[in-house]
N, CA, C, O and the ligand as a Tripos MOL2 file, in Angstrom:
@<TRIPOS>MOLECULE
protein
  277   275    70     0     0
PROTEIN
NO_CHARGES

@<TRIPOS>ATOM
      1 N           0.8560   -1.2140    0.0650 N.3       1 MET1
      2 CA          0.0380    0.0070    0.0190 C.3       1 MET1
      3 C           0.8850    1.2580   -0.0140 C.2       1 MET1
      4 O           1.9530    1.3270    0.5930 O.2       1 MET1
      5 N           0.3920    2.2330   -0.7290 N.am      2 GLU2
      6 CA          1.0870    3.5070   -0.7730 C.3       2 GLU2
      7 C           0.1450    4.6190   -0.4460 C.2       2 GLU2
      8 O          -1.0690    4.4610   -0.5810 O.2       2 GLU2
      9 N           0.6670    5.7450   -0.0180 N.am      3 THR3
     10 CA         -0.1800    6.9050    0.3390 C.3       3 THR3
     11 C           0.2830    8.1340   -0.3810 C.2       3 THR3
     12 O           1.4760    8.4350   -0.3620 O.2       3 THR3
     13 N          -0.5750    8.8340   -0.9940 N.am      4 ILE4
     14 CA         -0.2410   10.0630   -1.6580 C.3       4 ILE4
     15 C          -1.0570   11.1990   -1.0640 C.2       4 ILE4
     16 O          -2.2200   10.9620   -0.7360 O.2       4 ILE4
     17 N          -0.5410   12.4230   -0.8970 N.am      5 THR5
     18 CA         -1.3230   13.4710   -0.4560 C.3       5 THR5
     19 C          -1.4950   14.4850   -1.6480 C.2       5 THR5
     20 O          -0.4980   14.8580   -2.2640 O.2       5 THR5
     21 N          -2.6740   14.9030   -1.9560 N.am      6 LEU6
     22 CA         -2.8860   15.7950   -3.0790 C.3       6 LEU6
     23 C          -3.4640   17.1390   -2.4430 C.2       6 LEU6
     24 O          -4.2480   17.1640   -1.4940 O.2       6 LEU6
     25 N          -2.9950   18.1640   -3.0600 N.am      7 ASP7
     26 CA         -3.4620   19.5230   -2.6800 C.3       7 ASP7
     27 C          -4.6990   19.8300   -3.5060 C.2       7 ASP7
     28 O          -4.5670   19.9710   -4.7220 O.2       7 ASP7
     29 N          -5.8620   19.9410   -2.9480 N.am      8 VAL8
     30 CA         -7.0280   20.1730   -3.7200 C.3       8 VAL8
     31 C          -7.6220   21.5630   -3.3460 C.2       8 VAL8
     32 O          -7.7230   21.9410   -2.1790 O.2       8 VAL8
     33 N          -8.0130   22.3040   -4.4430 N.am      9 LYS9
     34 CA         -8.5120   23.6470   -4.2730 C.3       9 LYS9
     35 C         -10.0190   23.6540   -4.5640 C.2       9 LYS9
     36 O         -10.4490   22.9790   -5.4990 O.2       9 LYS9
     37 N         -10.7950   24.3530   -3.8390 N.am     10 GLY10
     38 CA        -12.1740   24.5480   -4.2170 C.3      10 GLY10
     39 C         -13.2210   23.8550   -3.1970 C.2      10 GLY10
     40 O         -14.4360   23.9720   -3.3590 O.2      10 GLY10
     41 N         -12.6910   23.1790   -2.2140 N.am     11 MET11
     42 CA        -13.4830   22.4970   -1.2090 C.3      11 MET11
     43 C         -13.7960   23.5590   -0.1260 C.2      11 MET11
     44 O         -12.8990   24.1290    0.4960 O.2      11 MET11
     45 N         -15.1510   23.8010    0.0720 N.am     12 THR12
     46 CA        -15.5320   24.8580    0.9750 C.3      12 THR12
     47 C         -16.2930   24.3760    2.2260 C.2      12 THR12
     48 O         -16.3690   25.0600    3.2470 O.2      12 THR12
     49 N         -16.8330   23.2000    2.0900 N.am     13 CYS13
     50 CA        -17.6330   22.7690    3.2160 C.3      13 CYS13
     51 C         -17.6600   21.2020    3.3270 C.2      13 CYS13
     52 O         -17.0600   20.5220    2.4950 O.2      13 CYS13
     53 N         -18.3070   20.6790    4.2830 N.am     14 MET14
     54 CA        -18.2490   19.2100    4.5050 C.3      14 MET14
     55 C         -18.9830   18.4470    3.2910 C.2      14 MET14
     56 O         -18.7440   17.2640    3.0490 O.2      14 MET14
     57 N         -19.8130   19.1490    2.6140 N.am     15 GLY15
     58 CA        -20.3650   18.6100    1.4890 C.3      15 GLY15
     59 C         -19.4210   18.3240    0.3690 C.2      15 GLY15
     60 O         -19.5500   17.3260   -0.3390 O.2      15 GLY15
     61 N         -18.4190   19.2530    0.2010 N.am     16 CYS16
     62 CA        -17.3380   19.0540   -0.7400 C.3      16 CYS16
     63 C         -16.4410   17.8980   -0.3010 C.2      16 CYS16
     64 O         -15.9860   17.1120   -1.1320 O.2      16 CYS16
     65 N         -16.1960   17.8010    0.9690 N.am     17 VAL17
     66 CA        -15.3700   16.6550    1.5140 C.3      17 VAL17
     67 C         -16.0100   15.4490    1.1450 C.2      17 VAL17
     68 O         -15.3550   14.5610    0.5980 O.2      17 VAL17
     69 N         -17.3170   15.3070    1.4020 N.am     18 ALA18
     70 CA        -18.1640   14.0970    1.1450 C.3      18 ALA18
     71 C         -18.0400   13.7360   -0.4080 C.2      18 ALA18
     72 O         -17.9040   12.5810   -0.8110 O.2      18 ALA18
     73 N         -18.1020   14.8440   -1.2140 N.am     19 SER19
     74 CA        -18.1410   14.5950   -2.6850 C.3      19 SER19
     75 C         -16.7900   13.9820   -3.1000 C.2      19 SER19
     76 O         -16.7250   13.0240   -3.8700 O.2      19 SER19
     77 N         -15.7430   14.5640   -2.5670 N.am     20 VAL20
     78 CA        -14.3670   14.0430   -2.9310 C.3      20 VAL20
     79 C         -14.1800   12.6260   -2.4630 C.2      20 VAL20
     80 O         -13.6000   11.8080   -3.1760 O.2      20 VAL20
     81 N         -14.6660   12.3170   -1.2650 N.am     21 LYS21
     82 CA        -14.5610   10.9140   -0.7670 C.3      21 LYS21
     83 C         -15.3870   10.0080   -1.6590 C.2      21 LYS21
     84 O         -14.9910    8.8900   -1.9890 O.2      21 LYS21
     85 N         -16.5300   10.5160   -2.0320 N.am     22 ARG22
     86 CA        -17.4950    9.6960   -2.8670 C.3      22 ARG22
     87 C         -16.9040    9.2830   -4.2580 C.2      22 ARG22
     88 O         -17.1560    8.1900   -4.7650 O.2      22 ARG22
     89 N         -16.1170   10.2070   -4.8310 N.am     23 VAL23
     90 CA        -15.5370    9.8960   -6.1630 C.3      23 VAL23
     91 C         -14.3270    9.1210   -6.0760 C.2      23 VAL23
     92 O         -13.9560    8.4490   -7.0380 O.2      23 VAL23
     93 N         -13.6300    9.1680   -4.9050 N.am     24 LEU24
     94 CA        -12.3730    8.3820   -4.8210 C.3      24 LEU24
     95 C         -12.5740    6.9790   -4.2870 C.2      24 LEU24
     96 O         -11.9650    6.0270   -4.7750 O.2      24 LEU24
     97 N         -13.4110    6.8550   -3.3030 N.am     25 SER25
     98 CA        -13.6350    5.6370   -2.6080 C.3      25 SER25
     99 C         -13.9180    4.4350   -3.5610 C.2      25 SER25
    100 O         -13.3530    3.3600   -3.3590 O.2      25 SER25
    101 N         -14.7810    4.6050   -4.5900 N.am     26 PRO26
    102 CA        -15.0570    3.4640   -5.4870 C.3      26 PRO26
    103 C         -13.9910    2.9700   -6.4150 C.2      26 PRO26
    104 O         -14.1100    1.9020   -7.0160 O.2      26 PRO26
    105 N         -12.8960    3.7900   -6.5320 N.am     27 ILE27
    106 CA        -11.8250    3.3690   -7.4980 C.3      27 ILE27
    107 C         -11.1490    2.1160   -6.9820 C.2      27 ILE27
    108 O         -10.6760    2.0610   -5.8470 O.2      27 ILE27
    109 N         -11.1180    1.1600   -7.8020 N.am     28 VAL28
    110 CA        -10.5040   -0.1390   -7.4700 C.3      28 VAL28
    111 C          -9.0690    0.0490   -7.1110 C.2      28 VAL28
    112 O          -8.2770    0.5970   -7.8780 O.2      28 VAL28
    113 N          -8.7330   -0.4270   -5.8980 N.am     29 GLY29
    114 CA         -7.3780   -0.3100   -5.3530 C.3      29 GLY29
    115 C          -7.2380    0.7810   -4.2670 C.2      29 GLY29
    116 O          -6.2250    0.8380   -3.5690 O.2      29 GLY29
    117 N          -8.2340    1.6190   -4.1350 N.am     30 VAL30
    118 CA         -8.2140    2.5780   -3.1040 C.3      30 VAL30
    119 C          -8.7700    2.0540   -1.7890 C.2      30 VAL30
    120 O          -9.9160    1.6090   -1.7260 O.2      30 VAL30
    121 N          -7.9250    2.1110   -0.6990 N.am     31 SER31
    122 CA         -8.3850    1.5020    0.5200 C.3      31 SER31
    123 C          -8.7610    2.5690    1.5190 C.2      31 SER31
    124 O          -9.5300    2.2980    2.4420 O.2      31 SER31
    125 N          -8.2550    3.7460    1.3690 N.am     32 GLN32
    126 CA         -8.6040    4.8050    2.4000 C.3      32 GLN32
    127 C          -8.4480    6.2060    1.7940 C.2      32 GLN32
    128 O          -7.5220    6.4960    1.0350 O.2      32 GLN32
    129 N          -9.4430    7.0850    2.1880 N.am     33 VAL33
    130 CA         -9.4190    8.4590    1.7380 C.3      33 VAL33
    131 C          -9.5970    9.3400    2.9610 C.2      33 VAL33
    132 O         -10.5610    9.1890    3.7120 O.2      33 VAL33
    133 N          -8.6390   10.2850    3.1620 N.am     34 ASP34
    134 CA         -8.7900   11.1710    4.2710 C.3      34 ASP34
    135 C          -8.7250   12.5630    3.6940 C.2      34 ASP34
    136 O          -7.8630   12.8730    2.8710 O.2      34 ASP34
    137 N          -9.6470   13.4020    4.1360 N.am     35 VAL35
    138 CA         -9.7410   14.8290    3.5810 C.3      35 VAL35
    139 C          -9.7430   15.7530    4.7350 C.2      35 VAL35
    140 O         -10.4880   15.5750    5.6980 O.2      35 VAL35
    141 N          -8.8710   16.7870    4.6400 N.am     36 VAL36
    142 CA         -8.7550   17.8080    5.6530 C.3      36 VAL36
    143 C          -9.2190   19.0760    4.9760 C.2      36 VAL36
    144 O          -8.4920   19.6530    4.1670 O.2      36 VAL36
    145 N         -10.4450   19.5220    5.3020 N.am     37 LEU37
    146 CA        -11.0840   20.6370    4.6830 C.3      37 LEU37
    147 C         -10.2460   21.9180    4.7660 C.2      37 LEU37
    148 O         -10.0680   22.6160    3.7690 O.2      37 LEU37
    149 N          -9.7310   22.2210    5.9760 N.am     38 GLU38
    150 CA         -9.1510   23.4450    6.2780 C.3      38 GLU38
    151 C          -7.8000   23.6510    5.4200 C.2      38 GLU38
    152 O          -7.4790   24.7750    5.0350 O.2      38 GLU38
    153 N          -7.0500   22.5410    5.1490 N.am     39 THR39
    154 CA         -5.8320   22.6410    4.3800 C.3      39 THR39
    155 C          -5.9650   22.2320    2.9340 C.2      39 THR39
    156 O          -5.0740   22.4750    2.1200 O.2      39 THR39
    157 N          -7.0840   21.6090    2.6220 N.am     40 GLY40
    158 CA         -7.3250   21.0660    1.3040 C.3      40 GLY40
    159 C          -6.4970   19.9260    0.9300 C.2      40 GLY40
    160 O          -6.2480   19.6350   -0.2390 O.2      40 GLY40
    161 N          -6.0490   19.2490    2.0120 N.am     41 LYS41
    162 CA         -5.2310   18.0110    1.7460 C.3      41 LYS41
    163 C          -6.0700   16.8200    1.6450 C.2      41 LYS41
    164 O          -6.9330   16.5900    2.4920 O.2      41 LYS41
    165 N          -5.8450   16.0120    0.5970 N.am     42 VAL42
    166 CA         -6.5130   14.8060    0.3370 C.3      42 VAL42
    167 C          -5.5260   13.6580    0.3160 C.2      42 VAL42
    168 O          -4.7050   13.5190   -0.5910 O.2      42 VAL42
    169 N          -5.6420   12.8040    1.3960 N.am     43 SER43
    170 CA         -4.6290   11.6600    1.4110 C.3      43 SER43
    171 C          -5.3740   10.3770    0.9420 C.2      43 SER43
    172 O          -6.4720   10.0420    1.3890 O.2      43 SER43
    173 N          -4.6880    9.7040    0.0190 N.am     44 VAL44
    174 CA         -5.3060    8.5230   -0.5840 C.3      44 VAL44
    175 C          -4.2890    7.3440   -0.3540 C.2      44 VAL44
    176 O          -3.1260    7.3760   -0.7580 O.2      44 VAL44
    177 N          -4.8350    6.3370    0.3150 N.am     45 THR45
    178 CA         -3.9980    5.1080    0.5320 C.3      45 THR45
    179 C          -4.5000    4.0510   -0.6350 C.2      45 THR45
    180 O          -5.6920    3.7780   -0.7750 O.2      45 THR45
    181 N          -3.5690    3.5500   -1.3660 N.am     46 TYR46
    182 CA         -4.0050    2.7400   -2.5060 C.3      46 TYR46
    183 C          -2.9320    1.6120   -2.7810 C.2      46 TYR46
    184 O          -1.8120    1.6050   -2.2710 O.2      46 TYR46
    185 N          -3.3900    0.7170   -3.6000 N.am     47 ASP47
    186 CA         -2.5570   -0.4200   -4.0610 C.3      47 ASP47
    187 C          -2.0310   -0.0050   -5.4460 C.2      47 ASP47
    188 O          -2.7910    0.0630   -6.4120 O.2      47 ASP47
    189 N          -0.6670    0.2810   -5.5290 N.am     48 ALA48
    190 CA         -0.0950    0.6640   -6.7780 C.3      48 ALA48
    191 C          -0.2660   -0.1750   -7.9450 C.2      48 ALA48
    192 O          -0.1980    0.2510   -9.0970 O.2      48 ALA48
    193 N          -0.5040   -1.4460   -7.6030 N.am     49 ALA49
    194 CA         -0.6930   -2.4870   -8.7320 C.3      49 ALA49
    195 C          -2.1040   -2.2990   -9.3970 C.2      49 ALA49
    196 O          -2.3230   -2.7180  -10.5340 O.2      49 ALA49
    197 N          -2.9920   -1.6950   -8.6930 N.am     50 GLN50
    198 CA         -4.3730   -1.5330   -9.1570 C.3      50 GLN50
    199 C          -4.8000   -0.1510   -9.7220 C.2      50 GLN50
    200 O          -5.6590    0.0040  -10.5910 O.2      50 GLN50
    201 N          -4.0880    0.8310   -9.1150 N.am     51 THR51
    202 CA         -4.5210    2.1810   -9.5570 C.3      51 THR51
    203 C          -3.3230    3.1490   -9.3880 C.2      51 THR51
    204 O          -2.3310    2.8460   -8.7250 O.2      51 THR51
    205 N          -3.4740    4.3170  -10.0210 N.am     52 GLN52
    206 CA         -2.4140    5.3050  -10.0960 C.3      52 GLN52
    207 C          -2.9730    6.7840   -9.5900 C.2      52 GLN52
    208 O          -4.1580    7.0940   -9.7140 O.2      52 GLN52
    209 N          -2.1130    7.5370   -9.0850 N.am     53 PRO53
    210 CA         -2.5950    8.8800   -8.7010 C.3      53 PRO53
    211 C          -3.2530    9.6490   -9.8000 C.2      53 PRO53
    212 O          -4.1810   10.4080   -9.5220 O.2      53 PRO53
    213 N          -2.8450    9.5060  -11.0060 N.am     54 ALA54
    214 CA         -3.4680   10.2160  -12.2090 C.3      54 ALA54
    215 C          -4.9780   10.0030  -12.1380 C.2      54 ALA54
    216 O          -5.7630   10.9200  -12.3760 O.2      54 ALA54
    217 N          -5.3600    8.7860  -11.8090 N.am     55 GLN55
    218 CA         -6.8500    8.5100  -11.6830 C.3      55 GLN55
    219 C          -7.5190    9.2680  -10.6220 C.2      55 GLN55
    220 O          -8.6860    9.6380  -10.7430 O.2      55 GLN55
    221 N          -6.7520    9.5260   -9.5080 N.am     56 PHE56
    222 CA         -7.4290   10.3150   -8.4470 C.3      56 PHE56
    223 C          -7.6870   11.7210   -8.8880 C.2      56 PHE56
    224 O          -8.7500   12.3090   -8.6900 O.2      56 PHE56
    225 N          -6.5580   12.2630   -9.5520 N.am     57 LYS57
    226 CA         -6.6440   13.6590   -9.9660 C.3      57 LYS57
    227 C          -7.7630   13.8690  -10.9220 C.2      57 LYS57
    228 O          -8.4680   14.8770  -10.8700 O.2      57 LYS57
    229 N          -7.9330   12.8880  -11.8230 N.am     58 GLU58
    230 CA         -9.0160   12.9470  -12.8160 C.3      58 GLU58
    231 C         -10.3350   12.9550  -12.1450 C.2      58 GLU58
    232 O         -11.2080   13.7550  -12.4790 O.2      58 GLU58
    233 N         -10.4980   12.0780  -11.2010 N.am     59 ALA59
    234 CA        -11.8110   11.8540  -10.4970 C.3      59 ALA59
    235 C         -12.1120   13.1690   -9.6990 C.2      59 ALA59
    236 O         -13.2530   13.6300   -9.6550 O.2      59 ALA59
    237 N         -11.1060   13.7180   -9.1060 N.am     60 ILE60
    238 CA        -11.3820   14.9770   -8.2990 C.3      60 ILE60
    239 C         -11.7340   16.1450   -9.1850 C.2      60 ILE60
    240 O         -12.5850   16.9720   -8.8580 O.2      60 ILE60
    241 N         -11.0570   16.1910  -10.3160 N.am     61 GLN61
    242 CA        -11.2830   17.2620  -11.2930 C.3      61 GLN61
    243 C         -12.7030   17.0670  -11.9020 C.2      61 GLN61
    244 O         -13.4440   18.0360  -12.0690 O.2      61 GLN61
    245 N         -13.0490   15.8710  -12.2110 N.am     62 ASP62
    246 CA        -14.3480   15.6510  -12.7930 C.3      62 ASP62
    247 C         -15.4580   16.0290  -11.7340 C.2      62 ASP62
    248 O         -16.5810   16.3580  -12.1170 O.2      62 ASP62
    249 N         -15.1360   15.9800  -10.4450 N.am     63 ALA63
    250 CA        -16.0630   16.3530   -9.4860 C.3      63 ALA63
    251 C         -16.2240   17.8500   -9.3230 C.2      63 ALA63
    252 O         -17.1360   18.3350   -8.6540 O.2      63 ALA63
    253 N         -15.3050   18.5700   -9.9590 N.am     64 GLY64
    254 CA        -15.3790   20.0360   -9.9200 C.3      64 GLY64
    255 C         -14.3890   20.6950   -9.1100 C.2      64 GLY64
    256 O         -14.5460   21.8830   -8.8280 O.2      64 GLY64
    257 N         -13.3580   20.0330   -8.6940 N.am     65 TYR65
    258 CA        -12.2960   20.6510   -7.8250 C.3      65 TYR65
    259 C         -11.0050   20.6370   -8.6080 C.2      65 TYR65
    260 O         -10.8180   19.8830   -9.5630 O.2      65 TYR65
    261 N         -10.0980   21.5380   -8.1430 N.am     66 GLN66
    262 CA         -8.7980   21.6680   -8.7500 C.3      66 GLN66
    263 C          -7.7520   20.9590   -7.9860 C.2      66 GLN66
    264 O          -7.6860   21.1030   -6.7660 O.2      66 GLN66
    265 N          -6.9040   20.1780   -8.6520 N.am     67 VAL67
    266 CA         -5.7870   19.5160   -8.0400 C.3      67 VAL67
    267 C          -4.4750   20.2670   -8.3170 C.2      67 VAL67
    268 O          -4.0680   20.3990   -9.4710 O.2      67 VAL67
    269 N          -3.8490   20.7320   -7.3110 N.am     68 LEU68
    270 CA         -2.6280   21.5850   -7.4500 C.3      68 LEU68
    271 C          -1.3520   20.7290   -7.5730 C.2      68 LEU68
    272 O          -0.3990   21.0970   -8.2610 O.2      68 LEU68
    273 N          -1.3700   19.6020   -6.8970 N.am     69 ALA69
    274 CA         -0.0880   18.7590   -6.9960 C.3      69 ALA69
    275 C          -0.5150   17.2780   -6.7810 C.2      69 ALA69
    276 O           0.3290   16.3820   -6.8100 O.2      69 ALA69
    277 CU        -19.0040   22.2680   -0.2790 Cu       70 CU70
@<TRIPOS>BOND
     1     1     2 1
     2     2     3 1
     3     3     4 2
     4     3     5 am
     5     5     6 1
     6     6     7 1
     7     7     8 2
     8     7     9 am
     9     9    10 1
    10    10    11 1
    11    11    12 2
    12    11    13 am
    13    13    14 1
    14    14    15 1
    15    15    16 2
    16    15    17 am
    17    17    18 1
    18    18    19 1
    19    19    20 2
    20    19    21 am
    21    21    22 1
    22    22    23 1
    23    23    24 2
    24    23    25 am
    25    25    26 1
    26    26    27 1
    27    27    28 2
    28    27    29 am
    29    29    30 1
    30    30    31 1
    31    31    32 2
    32    31    33 am
    33    33    34 1
    34    34    35 1
    35    35    36 2
    36    35    37 am
    37    37    38 1
    38    38    39 1
    39    39    40 2
    40    39    41 am
    41    41    42 1
    42    42    43 1
    43    43    44 2
    44    43    45 am
    45    45    46 1
    46    46    47 1
    47    47    48 2
    48    47    49 am
    49    49    50 1
    50    50    51 1
    51    51    52 2
    52    51    53 am
    53    53    54 1
    54    54    55 1
    55    55    56 2
    56    55    57 am
    57    57    58 1
    58    58    59 1
    59    59    60 2
    60    59    61 am
    61    61    62 1
    62    62    63 1
    63    63    64 2
    64    63    65 am
    65    65    66 1
    66    66    67 1
    67    67    68 2
    68    67    69 am
    69    69    70 1
    70    70    71 1
    71    71    72 2
    72    71    73 am
    73    73    74 1
    74    74    75 1
    75    75    76 2
    76    75    77 am
    77    77    78 1
    78    78    79 1
    79    79    80 2
    80    79    81 am
    81    81    82 1
    82    82    83 1
    83    83    84 2
    84    83    85 am
    85    85    86 1
    86    86    87 1
    87    87    88 2
    88    87    89 am
    89    89    90 1
    90    90    91 1
    91    91    92 2
    92    91    93 am
    93    93    94 1
    94    94    95 1
    95    95    96 2
    96    95    97 am
    97    97    98 1
    98    98    99 1
    99    99   100 2
   100    99   101 am
   101   101   102 1
   102   102   103 1
   103   103   104 2
   104   103   105 am
   105   105   106 1
   106   106   107 1
   107   107   108 2
   108   107   109 am
   109   109   110 1
   110   110   111 1
   111   111   112 2
   112   111   113 am
   113   113   114 1
   114   114   115 1
   115   115   116 2
   116   115   117 am
   117   117   118 1
   118   118   119 1
   119   119   120 2
   120   119   121 am
   121   121   122 1
   122   122   123 1
   123   123   124 2
   124   123   125 am
   125   125   126 1
   126   126   127 1
   127   127   128 2
   128   127   129 am
   129   129   130 1
   130   130   131 1
   131   131   132 2
   132   131   133 am
   133   133   134 1
   134   134   135 1
   135   135   136 2
   136   135   137 am
   137   137   138 1
   138   138   139 1
   139   139   140 2
   140   139   141 am
   141   141   142 1
   142   142   143 1
   143   143   144 2
   144   143   145 am
   145   145   146 1
   146   146   147 1
   147   147   148 2
   148   147   149 am
   149   149   150 1
   150   150   151 1
   151   151   152 2
   152   151   153 am
   153   153   154 1
   154   154   155 1
   155   155   156 2
   156   155   157 am
   157   157   158 1
   158   158   159 1
   159   159   160 2
   160   159   161 am
   161   161   162 1
   162   162   163 1
   163   163   164 2
   164   163   165 am
   165   165   166 1
   166   166   167 1
   167   167   168 2
   168   167   169 am
   169   169   170 1
   170   170   171 1
   171   171   172 2
   172   171   173 am
   173   173   174 1
   174   174   175 1
   175   175   176 2
   176   175   177 am
   177   177   178 1
   178   178   179 1
   179   179   180 2
   180   179   181 am
   181   181   182 1
   182   182   183 1
   183   183   184 2
   184   183   185 am
   185   185   186 1
   186   186   187 1
   187   187   188 2
   188   187   189 am
   189   189   190 1
   190   190   191 1
   191   191   192 2
   192   191   193 am
   193   193   194 1
   194   194   195 1
   195   195   196 2
   196   195   197 am
   197   197   198 1
   198   198   199 1
   199   199   200 2
   200   199   201 am
   201   201   202 1
   202   202   203 1
   203   203   204 2
   204   203   205 am
   205   205   206 1
   206   206   207 1
   207   207   208 2
   208   207   209 am
   209   209   210 1
   210   210   211 1
   211   211   212 2
   212   211   213 am
   213   213   214 1
   214   214   215 1
   215   215   216 2
   216   215   217 am
   217   217   218 1
   218   218   219 1
   219   219   220 2
   220   219   221 am
   221   221   222 1
   222   222   223 1
   223   223   224 2
   224   223   225 am
   225   225   226 1
   226   226   227 1
   227   227   228 2
   228   227   229 am
   229   229   230 1
   230   230   231 1
   231   231   232 2
   232   231   233 am
   233   233   234 1
   234   234   235 1
   235   235   236 2
   236   235   237 am
   237   237   238 1
   238   238   239 1
   239   239   240 2
   240   239   241 am
   241   241   242 1
   242   242   243 1
   243   243   244 2
   244   243   245 am
   245   245   246 1
   246   246   247 1
   247   247   248 2
   248   247   249 am
   249   249   250 1
   250   250   251 1
   251   251   252 2
   252   251   253 am
   253   253   254 1
   254   254   255 1
   255   255   256 2
   256   255   257 am
   257   257   258 1
   258   258   259 1
   259   259   260 2
   260   259   261 am
   261   261   262 1
   262   262   263 1
   263   263   264 2
   264   263   265 am
   265   265   266 1
   266   266   267 1
   267   267   268 2
   268   267   269 am
   269   269   270 1
   270   270   271 1
   271   271   272 2
   272   271   273 am
   273   273   274 1
   274   274   275 1
   275   275   276 2
@<TRIPOS>SUBSTRUCTURE
     1 MET1         2 RESIDUE 1 A MET
     2 GLU2         6 RESIDUE 1 A GLU
     3 THR3        10 RESIDUE 1 A THR
     4 ILE4        14 RESIDUE 1 A ILE
     5 THR5        18 RESIDUE 1 A THR
     6 LEU6        22 RESIDUE 1 A LEU
     7 ASP7        26 RESIDUE 1 A ASP
     8 VAL8        30 RESIDUE 1 A VAL
     9 LYS9        34 RESIDUE 1 A LYS
    10 GLY10       38 RESIDUE 1 A GLY
    11 MET11       42 RESIDUE 1 A MET
    12 THR12       46 RESIDUE 1 A THR
    13 CYS13       50 RESIDUE 1 A CYS
    14 MET14       54 RESIDUE 1 A MET
    15 GLY15       58 RESIDUE 1 A GLY
    16 CYS16       62 RESIDUE 1 A CYS
    17 VAL17       66 RESIDUE 1 A VAL
    18 ALA18       70 RESIDUE 1 A ALA
    19 SER19       74 RESIDUE 1 A SER
    20 VAL20       78 RESIDUE 1 A VAL
    21 LYS21       82 RESIDUE 1 A LYS
    22 ARG22       86 RESIDUE 1 A ARG
    23 VAL23       90 RESIDUE 1 A VAL
    24 LEU24       94 RESIDUE 1 A LEU
    25 SER25       98 RESIDUE 1 A SER
    26 PRO26      102 RESIDUE 1 A PRO
    27 ILE27      106 RESIDUE 1 A ILE
    28 VAL28      110 RESIDUE 1 A VAL
    29 GLY29      114 RESIDUE 1 A GLY
    30 VAL30      118 RESIDUE 1 A VAL
    31 SER31      122 RESIDUE 1 A SER
    32 GLN32      126 RESIDUE 1 A GLN
    33 VAL33      130 RESIDUE 1 A VAL
    34 ASP34      134 RESIDUE 1 A ASP
    35 VAL35      138 RESIDUE 1 A VAL
    36 VAL36      142 RESIDUE 1 A VAL
    37 LEU37      146 RESIDUE 1 A LEU
    38 GLU38      150 RESIDUE 1 A GLU
    39 THR39      154 RESIDUE 1 A THR
    40 GLY40      158 RESIDUE 1 A GLY
    41 LYS41      162 RESIDUE 1 A LYS
    42 VAL42      166 RESIDUE 1 A VAL
    43 SER43      170 RESIDUE 1 A SER
    44 VAL44      174 RESIDUE 1 A VAL
    45 THR45      178 RESIDUE 1 A THR
    46 TYR46      182 RESIDUE 1 A TYR
    47 ASP47      186 RESIDUE 1 A ASP
    48 ALA48      190 RESIDUE 1 A ALA
    49 ALA49      194 RESIDUE 1 A ALA
    50 GLN50      198 RESIDUE 1 A GLN
    51 THR51      202 RESIDUE 1 A THR
    52 GLN52      206 RESIDUE 1 A GLN
    53 PRO53      210 RESIDUE 1 A PRO
    54 ALA54      214 RESIDUE 1 A ALA
    55 GLN55      218 RESIDUE 1 A GLN
    56 PHE56      222 RESIDUE 1 A PHE
    57 LYS57      226 RESIDUE 1 A LYS
    58 GLU58      230 RESIDUE 1 A GLU
    59 ALA59      234 RESIDUE 1 A ALA
    60 ILE60      238 RESIDUE 1 A ILE
    61 GLN61      242 RESIDUE 1 A GLN
    62 ASP62      246 RESIDUE 1 A ASP
    63 ALA63      250 RESIDUE 1 A ALA
    64 GLY64      254 RESIDUE 1 A GLY
    65 TYR65      258 RESIDUE 1 A TYR
    66 GLN66      262 RESIDUE 1 A GLN
    67 VAL67      266 RESIDUE 1 A VAL
    68 LEU68      270 RESIDUE 1 A LEU
    69 ALA69      274 RESIDUE 1 A ALA
    70 CU70       277 GROUP 0 **** ****
């Protein structure tokens, strides 16, 4: 398992946090998603054999948020 922390811009409330979790959680290989609203940090724990961070970025962007890193 690996963990990556992404900087996400545009989350303003707990509804946004829930949205980001909702789009990341179903991705095959993702085992945990932690979002800190105040800092915009999204930590994703995943199996690198099954998924890659590019997929997380795409899912977050599709949900309407900006990924800075
Ligand atoms: Cu919101």
